[in-house]
N, CA, C, O and the ligand as a Tripos MOL2 file, in Angstrom:
@<TRIPOS>MOLECULE
protein
  257   255    65     0     0
PROTEIN
NO_CHARGES

@<TRIPOS>ATOM
      1 N           0.8510   -1.3160   -0.0070 N.3       1 MET1
      2 CA         -0.0500   -0.0370   -0.0850 C.3       1 MET1
      3 C           0.8720    1.2130   -0.0720 C.2       1 MET1
      4 O           1.7850    1.3060    0.7490 O.2       1 MET1
      5 N           0.6310    2.1130   -0.9430 N.am      2 PRO2
      6 CA          1.3650    3.4310   -1.0020 C.3       2 PRO2
      7 C           1.3670    4.2780    0.4140 C.2       2 PRO2
      8 O           0.3360    4.3010    1.0860 O.2       2 PRO2
      9 N           2.3290    4.8430    0.7690 N.am      3 LEU3
     10 CA          2.4210    5.8800    1.8760 C.3       3 LEU3
     11 C           1.4730    7.0580    1.5110 C.2       3 LEU3
     12 O           1.2060    7.3810    0.3530 O.2       3 LEU3
     13 N           1.0320    7.6190    2.5490 N.am      4 GLU4
     14 CA          0.2340    8.8370    2.4300 C.3       4 GLU4
     15 C           0.7830   10.0670    2.2270 C.2       4 GLU4
     16 O           0.1480   11.0590    1.8720 O.2       4 GLU4
     17 N           2.2560   10.0070    2.5030 N.am      5 ARG5
     18 CA          3.0120   11.1910    2.4240 C.3       5 ARG5
     19 C           4.3980   11.0130    1.6540 C.2       5 ARG5
     20 O           4.8940    9.8880    1.6110 O.2       5 ARG5
     21 N           5.0270   12.0760    1.0550 N.am      6 CYS6
     22 CA          6.2740   12.1680    0.5120 C.3       6 CYS6
     23 C           7.3510   11.8090    1.5500 C.2       6 CYS6
     24 O           7.2080   11.9960    2.7590 O.2       6 CYS6
     25 N           8.4140   11.2890    0.9870 N.am      7 GLN7
     26 CA          9.5430   10.9260    1.9520 C.3       7 GLN7
     27 C          10.0650   12.1820    2.6240 C.2       7 GLN7
     28 O          10.5710   12.0580    3.7390 O.2       7 GLN7
     29 N           9.9980   13.3120    2.0890 N.am      8 PHE8
     30 CA         10.6000   14.5080    2.5800 C.3       8 PHE8
     31 C           9.7410   15.6680    3.0960 C.2       8 PHE8
     32 O          10.1990   16.7240    3.5330 O.2       8 PHE8
     33 N           8.4960   15.3650    3.0000 N.am      9 CYS9
     34 CA          7.4340   16.4980    3.3980 C.3       9 CYS9
     35 C           6.2370   15.9280    3.6410 C.2       9 CYS9
     36 O           6.1720   14.7080    3.4910 O.2       9 CYS9
     37 N           5.1220   16.6080    4.0350 N.am     10 THR10
     38 CA          3.8920   16.0280    4.2320 C.3      10 THR10
     39 C           2.8540   15.9990    3.1150 C.2      10 THR10
     40 O           1.7040   15.5610    3.1680 O.2      10 THR10
     41 N           3.5530   16.6020    2.0110 N.am     11 ALA11
     42 CA          2.7450   16.3650    0.8220 C.3      11 ALA11
     43 C           2.3200   14.9460    0.3280 C.2      11 ALA11
     44 O           3.0270   13.9730    0.5870 O.2      11 ALA11
     45 N           1.2520   14.8420   -0.3300 N.am     12 ARG12
     46 CA          0.9380   13.6700   -1.0240 C.3      12 ARG12
     47 C           1.8430   13.1430   -1.9830 C.2      12 ARG12
     48 O           2.1880   13.9480   -2.8480 O.2      12 ARG12
     49 N           2.3260   11.9740   -2.0530 N.am     13 PRO13
     50 CA          3.4010   11.4880   -3.1070 C.3      13 PRO13
     51 C           2.5770   11.3560   -4.4640 C.2      13 PRO13
     52 O           1.3780   11.1460   -4.6470 O.2      13 PRO13
     53 N           3.5630   11.5400   -5.2960 N.am     14 ARG14
     54 CA          3.0020   11.4990   -6.7260 C.3      14 ARG14
     55 C           3.2350    9.9190   -7.2140 C.2      14 ARG14
     56 O           2.3510    9.1540   -7.5980 O.2      14 ARG14
     57 N           4.6800    9.6330   -7.0950 N.am     15 GLU15
     58 CA          4.9620    8.0800   -7.5730 C.3      15 GLU15
     59 C           6.1990    7.4930   -6.6440 C.2      15 GLU15
     60 O           6.9220    8.1210   -5.8710 O.2      15 GLU15
     61 N           6.2070    6.3280   -6.9160 N.am     16 GLU16
     62 CA          7.2050    5.6840   -6.2910 C.3      16 GLU16
     63 C           8.6700    5.8140   -7.3160 C.2      16 GLU16
     64 O           8.6060    5.5320   -8.5130 O.2      16 GLU16
     65 N           9.6600    6.1690   -6.8140 N.am     17 THR17
     66 CA         10.8320    6.5370   -7.5410 C.3      17 THR17
     67 C          12.0650    6.0440   -7.1820 C.2      17 THR17
     68 O          12.3740    6.2040   -6.0010 O.2      17 THR17
     69 N          12.9290    5.4250   -7.9820 N.am     18 ALA18
     70 CA         14.3060    4.7220   -7.9320 C.3      18 ALA18
     71 C          15.1290    5.9270   -7.6990 C.2      18 ALA18
     72 O          15.2570    6.8420   -8.5120 O.2      18 ALA18
     73 N          15.6940    5.8600   -6.5000 N.am     19 VAL19
     74 CA         16.6930    7.0980   -6.0410 C.3      19 VAL19
     75 C          18.1110    6.4840   -5.6090 C.2      19 VAL19
     76 O          18.1830    5.5340   -4.8290 O.2      19 VAL19
     77 N          19.0810    7.0180   -6.1010 N.am     20 LEU20
     78 CA         20.3660    6.6790   -5.6680 C.3      20 LEU20
     79 C          21.0210    7.6240   -4.5750 C.2      20 LEU20
     80 O          21.3060    8.7750   -4.9060 O.2      20 LEU20
     81 N          21.2010    7.3060   -3.6440 N.am     21 ARG21
     82 CA         21.6640    8.2840   -2.3690 C.3      21 ARG21
     83 C          23.0110    7.9390   -2.0180 C.2      21 ARG21
     84 O          23.3420    6.7620   -1.8790 O.2      21 ARG21
     85 N          23.9540    9.0730   -1.8360 N.am     22 TRP22
     86 CA         25.3860    8.9500   -1.4680 C.3      22 TRP22
     87 C          25.6570   10.1130   -0.7190 C.2      22 TRP22
     88 O          24.9460   11.1180   -0.6750 O.2      22 TRP22
     89 N          26.8380    9.9030   -0.0690 N.am     23 ARG23
     90 CA         27.5400   10.9820    0.8120 C.3      23 ARG23
     91 C          28.6220   11.6460   -0.1860 C.2      23 ARG23
     92 O          29.2660   10.9520   -0.9740 O.2      23 ARG23
     93 N          28.7640   12.9930   -0.0940 N.am     24 ALA24
     94 CA         29.8870   13.5810   -0.8210 C.3      24 ALA24
     95 C          31.0690   13.1480   -0.4900 C.2      24 ALA24
     96 O          31.8630   13.0760   -1.4280 O.2      24 ALA24
     97 N          31.5160   12.7780    0.7280 N.am     25 ASP25
     98 CA         32.6800   12.3680    1.2880 C.3      25 ASP25
     99 C          33.0510   10.8970    1.5390 C.2      25 ASP25
    100 O          33.9930   10.5110    2.2310 O.2      25 ASP25
    101 N          32.1860   10.1500    0.8860 N.am     26 SER26
    102 CA         32.3190    8.7640    1.0100 C.3      26 SER26
    103 C          31.9850    7.9320   -0.5070 C.2      26 SER26
    104 O          31.4200    8.4650   -1.4620 O.2      26 SER26
    105 N          32.4000    6.7390   -0.4700 N.am     27 ASP27
    106 CA         31.7540    5.7950   -1.7240 C.3      27 ASP27
    107 C          30.6260    5.1650   -1.4540 C.2      27 ASP27
    108 O          30.1190    4.3550   -2.2300 O.2      27 ASP27
    109 N          30.0650    5.5360   -0.1550 N.am     28 GLU28
    110 CA         28.9270    4.7290    0.2220 C.3      28 GLU28
    111 C          27.6520    5.0520   -0.8740 C.2      28 GLU28
    112 O          27.4090    6.1830   -1.2960 O.2      28 GLU28
    113 N          27.0190    4.0300   -1.1820 N.am     29 ARG29
    114 CA         25.8790    4.2790   -2.1090 C.3      29 ARG29
    115 C          24.7870    3.4570   -1.5880 C.2      29 ARG29
    116 O          24.9350    2.3480   -1.0740 O.2      29 ARG29
    117 N          23.6130    4.1130   -1.7650 N.am     30 GLU30
    118 CA         22.4300    3.0810   -1.3540 C.3      30 GLU30
    119 C          21.3670    3.3870   -2.4480 C.2      30 GLU30
    120 O          21.0830    4.5260   -2.8170 O.2      30 GLU30
    121 N          20.7910    2.1950   -2.9440 N.am     31 ARG31
    122 CA         19.9240    2.3410   -3.7350 C.3      31 ARG31
    123 C          18.3260    2.0480   -3.3480 C.2      31 ARG31
    124 O          17.9310    0.9230   -3.0430 O.2      31 ARG31
    125 N          17.5500    3.1090   -3.3990 N.am     32 LEU32
    126 CA         16.2960    3.1350   -2.4300 C.3      32 LEU32
    127 C          15.1380    3.3030   -3.3940 C.2      32 LEU32
    128 O          15.2950    3.7130   -4.5450 O.2      32 LEU32
    129 N          14.0780    2.9990   -2.9200 N.am     33 THR33
    130 CA         12.7590    3.2330   -3.7510 C.3      33 THR33
    131 C          11.8300    4.0730   -2.7060 C.2      33 THR33
    132 O          11.2190    3.6020   -1.7460 O.2      33 THR33
    133 N          11.8740    5.4230   -3.1250 N.am     34 LEU34
    134 CA         11.1340    6.3300   -2.1660 C.3      34 LEU34
    135 C           9.8590    6.7660   -2.8480 C.2      34 LEU34
    136 O           9.7760    6.6880   -4.0730 O.2      34 LEU34
    137 N           8.8740    7.2170   -2.1220 N.am     35 TRP35
    138 CA          7.6130    7.8930   -2.5730 C.3      35 TRP35
    139 C           7.9450    9.3240   -2.5620 C.2      35 TRP35
    140 O           8.2480    9.8200   -1.4770 O.2      35 TRP35
    141 N           7.9320   10.0620   -3.6230 N.am     36 LEU36
    142 CA          8.0230   11.6020   -3.7860 C.3      36 LEU36
    143 C           6.9040   12.3260   -4.3240 C.2      36 LEU36
    144 O           6.3330   11.9380   -5.3430 O.2      36 LEU36
    145 N           6.5320   13.4420   -3.6420 N.am     37 CYS37
    146 CA          5.7550   14.4650   -4.1580 C.3      37 CYS37
    147 C           6.3310   15.0970   -5.5710 C.2      37 CYS37
    148 O           7.4660   14.9360   -6.0180 O.2      37 CYS37
    149 N           5.3460   15.7920   -6.1090 N.am     38 THR38
    150 CA          5.8090   16.4340   -7.3570 C.3      38 THR38
    151 C           7.0170   17.4760   -7.0430 C.2      38 THR38
    152 O           8.0200   17.4820   -7.7550 O.2      38 THR38
    153 N           6.8850   18.2500   -6.0700 N.am     39 ARG39
    154 CA          7.8800   19.0900   -5.7610 C.3      39 ARG39
    155 C           9.2930   18.5070   -5.7650 C.2      39 ARG39
    156 O          10.2140   18.8360   -6.5130 O.2      39 ARG39
    157 N           9.3050   17.5850   -4.8020 N.am     40 HIS40
    158 CA         10.5830   16.7380   -4.5440 C.3      40 HIS40
    159 C          11.1790   15.9850   -5.8140 C.2      40 HIS40
    160 O          12.3640   15.7800   -6.0750 O.2      40 HIS40
    161 N          10.1350   15.6570   -6.4760 N.am     41 LEU41
    162 CA         10.6520   14.8100   -7.7530 C.3      41 LEU41
    163 C          11.2190   15.8980   -8.7830 C.2      41 LEU41
    164 O          12.1840   15.6310   -9.4980 O.2      41 LEU41
    165 N          10.6580   16.9690   -8.8180 N.am     42 GLU42
    166 CA         11.1200   17.9760   -9.6010 C.3      42 GLU42
    167 C          12.5400   18.6990   -9.0830 C.2      42 GLU42
    168 O          13.3960   19.0920   -9.8750 O.2      42 GLU42
    169 N          12.6190   18.7780   -8.0610 N.am     43 ARG43
    170 CA         13.9130   19.0210   -7.2470 C.3      43 ARG43
    171 C          15.0970   18.1970   -7.6490 C.2      43 ARG43
    172 O          16.1810   18.6410   -8.0260 O.2      43 ARG43
    173 N          14.7740   17.0160   -7.5280 N.am     44 MET44
    174 CA         15.7350   15.8330   -7.8790 C.3      44 MET44
    175 C          16.0170   15.9210   -9.4970 C.2      44 MET44
    176 O          17.1610   15.7680   -9.9250 O.2      44 MET44
    177 N          14.9880   16.1570  -10.3010 N.am     45 GLN45
    178 CA         15.2550   16.1610  -11.6210 C.3      45 GLN45
    179 C          16.1660   17.1700  -12.1300 C.2      45 GLN45
    180 O          17.0270   16.9410  -12.9790 O.2      45 GLN45
    181 N          15.9030   18.5260  -11.4730 N.am     46 ARG46
    182 CA         16.5030   19.7300  -11.7450 C.3      46 ARG46
    183 C          18.0170   19.6690  -11.2200 C.2      46 ARG46
    184 O          18.8630   20.3950  -11.7430 O.2      46 ARG46
    185 N          18.3330   18.8260  -10.2160 N.am     47 SER47
    186 CA         19.6930   18.6710   -9.7840 C.3      47 SER47
    187 C          20.3810   17.7490  -10.6230 C.2      47 SER47
    188 O          21.5860   17.9240  -10.8020 O.2      47 SER47
    189 N          19.7750   16.7560  -11.1860 N.am     48 GLY48
    190 CA         20.5520   15.9030  -12.1870 C.3      48 GLY48
    191 C          21.5120   15.0810  -11.5350 C.2      48 GLY48
    192 O          21.2340   14.5310  -10.4700 O.2      48 GLY48
    193 N          22.7350   14.9380  -12.1450 N.am     49 THR49
    194 CA         23.6970   13.9970  -11.6720 C.3      49 THR49
    195 C          24.5110   14.6530  -10.4760 C.2      49 THR49
    196 O          25.1780   13.9490   -9.7180 O.2      49 THR49
    197 N          24.4300   15.9820  -10.3440 N.am     50 ARG50
    198 CA         25.1480   16.6560   -9.0700 C.3      50 ARG50
    199 C          24.4150   16.0900   -7.8020 C.2      50 ARG50
    200 O          25.0660   15.9920   -6.7620 O.2      50 ARG50
    201 N          23.2610   15.7580   -7.8280 N.am     51 GLY51
    202 CA         22.3640   15.2390   -6.6110 C.3      51 GLY51
    203 C          21.9600   16.3000   -5.8720 C.2      51 GLY51
    204 O          22.6520   17.3070   -5.7150 O.2      51 GLY51
    205 N          20.7180   16.1120   -5.3380 N.am     52 TRP52
    206 CA         20.0330   17.0520   -4.5580 C.3      52 TRP52
    207 C          20.3690   16.6740   -3.1540 C.2      52 TRP52
    208 O          20.2210   15.5410   -2.6960 O.2      52 TRP52
    209 N          20.8540   17.7520   -2.4740 N.am     53 ALA53
    210 CA         21.4830   17.7670   -0.9330 C.3      53 ALA53
    211 C          20.1010   17.8200    0.0500 C.2      53 ALA53
    212 O          19.1250   18.5540   -0.1080 O.2      53 ALA53
    213 N          20.3050   16.9020    1.0210 N.am     54 HIS54
    214 CA         19.3470   16.7400    2.0350 C.3      54 HIS54
    215 C          19.9570   16.0470    3.0780 C.2      54 HIS54
    216 O          20.3820   14.9050    2.9040 O.2      54 HIS54
    217 N          20.0490   16.6830    4.2490 N.am     55 GLN55
    218 CA         20.4500   16.1380    5.5520 C.3      55 GLN55
    219 C          21.6620   15.2510    5.3030 C.2      55 GLN55
    220 O          21.7160   14.0630    5.6210 O.2      55 GLN55
    221 N          22.6760   15.9740    4.6740 N.am     56 GLY56
    222 CA         23.9220   15.2340    4.4780 C.3      56 GLY56
    223 C          24.1150   14.1890    3.3380 C.2      56 GLY56
    224 O          25.2190   13.6970    3.1040 O.2      56 GLY56
    225 N          23.0580   13.8950    2.6830 N.am     57 TRP57
    226 CA         22.9260   13.0330    1.6710 C.3      57 TRP57
    227 C          22.6070   13.6840    0.3060 C.2      57 TRP57
    228 O          21.8620   14.6610    0.2240 O.2      57 TRP57
    229 N          23.1620   13.1430   -0.6950 N.am     58 LEU58
    230 CA         22.8780   13.6510   -2.0820 C.3      58 LEU58
    231 C          22.0990   12.5250   -2.6230 C.2      58 LEU58
    232 O          22.3310   11.3280   -2.4530 O.2      58 LEU58
    233 N          20.9820   13.1560   -3.4100 N.am     59 HIS59
    234 CA         19.9380   12.2460   -3.9720 C.3      59 HIS59
    235 C          19.9060   12.3850   -5.7890 C.2      59 HIS59
    236 O          19.8400   13.4670   -6.3740 O.2      59 HIS59
    237 N          19.9570   11.2950   -6.3380 N.am     60 LYS60
    238 CA         19.3940   11.6730   -7.7080 C.3      60 LYS60
    239 C          18.5520   10.3750   -8.3200 C.2      60 LYS60
    240 O          18.7220    9.2140   -7.9490 O.2      60 LYS60
    241 N          17.7980   10.7260   -9.1300 N.am     61 ILE61
    242 CA         16.8670    9.8060   -9.5980 C.3      61 ILE61
    243 C          17.5200    8.8320  -10.4950 C.2      61 ILE61
    244 O          18.2460    9.1480  -11.4370 O.2      61 ILE61
    245 N          17.1760    7.4710  -10.0960 N.am     62 GLY62
    246 CA         17.8900    6.4710  -11.0310 C.3      62 GLY62
    247 C          18.8020    5.6640  -10.2030 C.2      62 GLY62
    248 O          19.3990    6.1630   -9.2490 O.2      62 GLY62
    249 N          18.9230    4.4350  -10.5420 N.am     63 TRP63
    250 CA         20.0680    3.8190   -9.8340 C.3      63 TRP63
    251 C          21.3680    3.4190  -10.4640 C.2      63 TRP63
    252 O          22.1350    2.5650  -10.0190 O.2      63 TRP63
    253 N          21.5420    4.1940  -11.6450 N.am     64 TRP64
    254 CA         22.7180    4.0800  -12.3930 C.3      64 TRP64
    255 C          23.4900    5.3430  -12.3510 C.2      64 TRP64
    256 O          24.5600    5.4330  -12.9540 O.2      64 TRP64
    257 ZN          7.7640   16.1760   -0.8910 Zn       65 ZN65
@<TRIPOS>BOND
     1     1     2 1
     2     2     3 1
     3     3     4 2
     4     3     5 am
     5     5     6 1
     6     6     7 1
     7     7     8 2
     8     7     9 am
     9     9    10 1
    10    10    11 1
    11    11    12 2
    12    11    13 am
    13    13    14 1
    14    14    15 1
    15    15    16 2
    16    15    17 am
    17    17    18 1
    18    18    19 1
    19    19    20 2
    20    19    21 am
    21    21    22 1
    22    22    23 1
    23    23    24 2
    24    23    25 am
    25    25    26 1
    26    26    27 1
    27    27    28 2
    28    27    29 am
    29    29    30 1
    30    30    31 1
    31    31    32 2
    32    31    33 am
    33    33    34 1
    34    34    35 1
    35    35    36 2
    36    35    37 am
    37    37    38 1
    38    38    39 1
    39    39    40 2
    40    39    41 am
    41    41    42 1
    42    42    43 1
    43    43    44 2
    44    43    45 am
    45    45    46 1
    46    46    47 1
    47    47    48 2
    48    47    49 am
    49    49    50 1
    50    50    51 1
    51    51    52 2
    52    51    53 am
    53    53    54 1
    54    54    55 1
    55    55    56 2
    56    55    57 am
    57    57    58 1
    58    58    59 1
    59    59    60 2
    60    59    61 am
    61    61    62 1
    62    62    63 1
    63    63    64 2
    64    63    65 am
    65    65    66 1
    66    66    67 1
    67    67    68 2
    68    67    69 am
    69    69    70 1
    70    70    71 1
    71    71    72 2
    72    71    73 am
    73    73    74 1
    74    74    75 1
    75    75    76 2
    76    75    77 am
    77    77    78 1
    78    78    79 1
    79    79    80 2
    80    79    81 am
    81    81    82 1
    82    82    83 1
    83    83    84 2
    84    83    85 am
    85    85    86 1
    86    86    87 1
    87    87    88 2
    88    87    89 am
    89    89    90 1
    90    90    91 1
    91    91    92 2
    92    91    93 am
    93    93    94 1
    94    94    95 1
    95    95    96 2
    96    95    97 am
    97    97    98 1
    98    98    99 1
    99    99   100 2
   100    99   101 am
   101   101   102 1
   102   102   103 1
   103   103   104 2
   104   103   105 am
   105   105   106 1
   106   106   107 1
   107   107   108 2
   108   107   109 am
   109   109   110 1
   110   110   111 1
   111   111   112 2
   112   111   113 am
   113   113   114 1
   114   114   115 1
   115   115   116 2
   116   115   117 am
   117   117   118 1
   118   118   119 1
   119   119   120 2
   120   119   121 am
   121   121   122 1
   122   122   123 1
   123   123   124 2
   124   123   125 am
   125   125   126 1
   126   126   127 1
   127   127   128 2
   128   127   129 am
   129   129   130 1
   130   130   131 1
   131   131   132 2
   132   131   133 am
   133   133   134 1
   134   134   135 1
   135   135   136 2
   136   135   137 am
   137   137   138 1
   138   138   139 1
   139   139   140 2
   140   139   141 am
   141   141   142 1
   142   142   143 1
   143   143   144 2
   144   143   145 am
   145   145   146 1
   146   146   147 1
   147   147   148 2
   148   147   149 am
   149   149   150 1
   150   150   151 1
   151   151   152 2
   152   151   153 am
   153   153   154 1
   154   154   155 1
   155   155   156 2
   156   155   157 am
   157   157   158 1
   158   158   159 1
   159   159   160 2
   160   159   161 am
   161   161   162 1
   162   162   163 1
   163   163   164 2
   164   163   165 am
   165   165   166 1
   166   166   167 1
   167   167   168 2
   168   167   169 am
   169   169   170 1
   170   170   171 1
   171   171   172 2
   172   171   173 am
   173   173   174 1
   174   174   175 1
   175   175   176 2
   176   175   177 am
   177   177   178 1
   178   178   179 1
   179   179   180 2
   180   179   181 am
   181   181   182 1
   182   182   183 1
   183   183   184 2
   184   183   185 am
   185   185   186 1
   186   186   187 1
   187   187   188 2
   188   187   189 am
   189   189   190 1
   190   190   191 1
   191   191   192 2
   192   191   193 am
   193   193   194 1
   194   194   195 1
   195   195   196 2
   196   195   197 am
   197   197   198 1
   198   198   199 1
   199   199   200 2
   200   199   201 am
   201   201   202 1
   202   202   203 1
   203   203   204 2
   204   203   205 am
   205   205   206 1
   206   206   207 1
   207   207   208 2
   208   207   209 am
   209   209   210 1
   210   210   211 1
   211   211   212 2
   212   211   213 am
   213   213   214 1
   214   214   215 1
   215   215   216 2
   216   215   217 am
   217   217   218 1
   218   218   219 1
   219   219   220 2
   220   219   221 am
   221   221   222 1
   222   222   223 1
   223   223   224 2
   224   223   225 am
   225   225   226 1
   226   226   227 1
   227   227   228 2
   228   227   229 am
   229   229   230 1
   230   230   231 1
   231   231   232 2
   232   231   233 am
   233   233   234 1
   234   234   235 1
   235   235   236 2
   236   235   237 am
   237   237   238 1
   238   238   239 1
   239   239   240 2
   240   239   241 am
   241   241   242 1
   242   242   243 1
   243   243   244 2
   244   243   245 am
   245   245   246 1
   246   246   247 1
   247   247   248 2
   248   247   249 am
   249   249   250 1
   250   250   251 1
   251   251   252 2
   252   251   253 am
   253   253   254 1
   254   254   255 1
   255   255   256 2
@<TRIPOS>SUBSTRUCTURE
     1 MET1         2 RESIDUE 1 A MET
     2 PRO2         6 RESIDUE 1 A PRO
     3 LEU3        10 RESIDUE 1 A LEU
     4 GLU4        14 RESIDUE 1 A GLU
     5 ARG5        18 RESIDUE 1 A ARG
     6 CYS6        22 RESIDUE 1 A CYS
     7 GLN7        26 RESIDUE 1 A GLN
     8 PHE8        30 RESIDUE 1 A PHE
     9 CYS9        34 RESIDUE 1 A CYS
    10 THR10       38 RESIDUE 1 A THR
    11 ALA11       42 RESIDUE 1 A ALA
    12 ARG12       46 RESIDUE 1 A ARG
    13 PRO13       50 RESIDUE 1 A PRO
    14 ARG14       54 RESIDUE 1 A ARG
    15 GLU15       58 RESIDUE 1 A GLU
    16 GLU16       62 RESIDUE 1 A GLU
    17 THR17       66 RESIDUE 1 A THR
    18 ALA18       70 RESIDUE 1 A ALA
    19 VAL19       74 RESIDUE 1 A VAL
    20 LEU20       78 RESIDUE 1 A LEU
    21 ARG21       82 RESIDUE 1 A ARG
    22 TRP22       86 RESIDUE 1 A TRP
    23 ARG23       90 RESIDUE 1 A ARG
    24 ALA24       94 RESIDUE 1 A ALA
    25 ASP25       98 RESIDUE 1 A ASP
    26 SER26      102 RESIDUE 1 A SER
    27 ASP27      106 RESIDUE 1 A ASP
    28 GLU28      110 RESIDUE 1 A GLU
    29 ARG29      114 RESIDUE 1 A ARG
    30 GLU30      118 RESIDUE 1 A GLU
    31 ARG31      122 RESIDUE 1 A ARG
    32 LEU32      126 RESIDUE 1 A LEU
    33 THR33      130 RESIDUE 1 A THR
    34 LEU34      134 RESIDUE 1 A LEU
    35 TRP35      138 RESIDUE 1 A TRP
    36 LEU36      142 RESIDUE 1 A LEU
    37 CYS37      146 RESIDUE 1 A CYS
    38 THR38      150 RESIDUE 1 A THR
    39 ARG39      154 RESIDUE 1 A ARG
    40 HIS40      158 RESIDUE 1 A HIS
    41 LEU41      162 RESIDUE 1 A LEU
    42 GLU42      166 RESIDUE 1 A GLU
    43 ARG43      170 RESIDUE 1 A ARG
    44 MET44      174 RESIDUE 1 A MET
    45 GLN45      178 RESIDUE 1 A GLN
    46 ARG46      182 RESIDUE 1 A ARG
    47 SER47      186 RESIDUE 1 A SER
    48 GLY48      190 RESIDUE 1 A GLY
    49 THR49      194 RESIDUE 1 A THR
    50 ARG50      198 RESIDUE 1 A ARG
    51 GLY51      202 RESIDUE 1 A GLY
    52 TRP52      206 RESIDUE 1 A TRP
    53 ALA53      210 RESIDUE 1 A ALA
    54 HIS54      214 RESIDUE 1 A HIS
    55 GLN55      218 RESIDUE 1 A GLN
    56 GLY56      222 RESIDUE 1 A GLY
    57 TRP57      226 RESIDUE 1 A TRP
    58 LEU58      230 RESIDUE 1 A LEU
    59 HIS59      234 RESIDUE 1 A HIS
    60 LYS60      238 RESIDUE 1 A LYS
    61 ILE61      242 RESIDUE 1 A ILE
    62 GLY62      246 RESIDUE 1 A GLY
    63 TRP63      250 RESIDUE 1 A TRP
    64 TRP64      254 RESIDUE 1 A TRP
    65 ZN65       257 GROUP 0 **** ****
């Protein structure tokens, strides 16, 4: 069952999205599937391969 809210805010999620999460200062990589609202989905899309920074992590859409 889908979550009622976005991973990063209280908005309703739009879609489940494959997200690669990493730290700028390490080789650690995590492949996650997150529910995102339109706003956060667009933020990640805009950040592209540089990644969207949030709470010490960088995030981009796609696992590759
Ligand atoms: Zn959101």
